[in-house]
N, C-alpha and C positions, 0 to 999 in steps of 0.2 A: 487486419486490421483497418479500423477509418479515422481517418484523418479529418479533423475538426479543422475546414479552413476559415472559421468567424473570423470577424476583425476580433483583435485580444480585447478593446473596452466593451465588445458586447456581454462580457459576464457583470457587468458593472465595476471594477474596480482595475488600477492600473498594476504593471510588475512591480514587485518592492524591493529592494536593493537587489539590483541587478538581476532577477530569475525573469525568463522568460512563463507568460502565461501556460505555454504548453508544458511546460517540462514542473509546472505548478500541479495540472490534471493528473498528468501521467505520473506523480509522485504521489497523488490521493489515490489514483487508479490501484496500483501497486499495496498502498499500504490497505486497502479491505482487499485485496485477493489474497495478503499475507494474515490478514485479520481470520479470513474466511477458511485457509488452510491451518491455522490453528485449531480451529477450532473443531474441525474436523478430525482433525490426530488426537486433539482430547476425548471427541465422542467415541474414536473407533479403541481406544487404547484404554480407556478409564483414568487417565493419568498427565498430569500437567507438562505440558513444555519442557520446565525447570527440570520436573523430576525426570523426565527424561534423558535431558542433557547431563543432568548429577549422577545417573548410575550408570553414565559410560565411564569405564576406564581408559584414560590417559596416559 
């Protein structure tokens, strides 16, 4: 994993509401990976994620 050692203010904004810039970066990366995985699931199964989850019997 590549760790970014930049100054937090290099990104053009300061931390908002106590959140750290590194956490915001990680959150964005996790969101993009999740979106990519959901799209792959839909392409390979032909169903949406909600259809798959609703068909599970709990």
